[in-house]
Residue, then its C-alpha position, 0 to 999 in steps of 0.5 A: q608524332v614520328q613517321l618513318v619513310e620507306s623507299g626503294g620498292g618496285l617490280v622485280q622478276p622472281g629470283g631477283s633482288i631489290t633493296l629498301s631503305c627506311t629513314e626517319s626523315g633524315n634524323i637519327f632514329s628515335q627509337n633503338v629498334i627498327g622492324w620491317y613489316r609487310q602486307a600482302p593483298g588480302k593478308q594481315r600485316e606481318k613482321v619480316a625482320v628486326i634490327n637494333s642500333s647495335g646491329t643485332t638482327s632477327y628474321v622470320a623463317a619465310v625470309k631467313g637466308r634470303f633477306t638481310i636487314s642492316k643499318n648504317a653507322a649513323w643509325n639514321t637509315v635501315y635497309l632491307q636487302m631482298n634476294s631470291l625473291k618469290l611471287e609470295d613476297t609481293a606486298v607493301y613493305y613498311c618500316t616502324h619503330y619496334p615494337p610498332t606504335s600507331q604513329s610510327w607507320g609509314q606509307g609503305t613501299q610496294v614490291t611486286v614479284s612478277s615475270 
């Protein structure tokens, strides 16, 4: 069983920025594709962005142009840079192997957008 670990969440004002990090306990990711998901209060978990070990990325429409998913050269850390944050971006953010398995979900990191 492998769990990914998210960090970097916090409170940010609307229009602000924050960057999340994802690791697999410091080891090289055991899968070639990593995804960021989020779950807002009262809503289902949704995919946000995906990246593979070659750096190819994809985004859902709601975050395209505002969020950037990236990786380091060692393929042991994936980032989610979030700019121009909106109130509706408030959620717990998770990273996971993609496609996700029941074992790959971490604890998540809370991002709260509020003035």
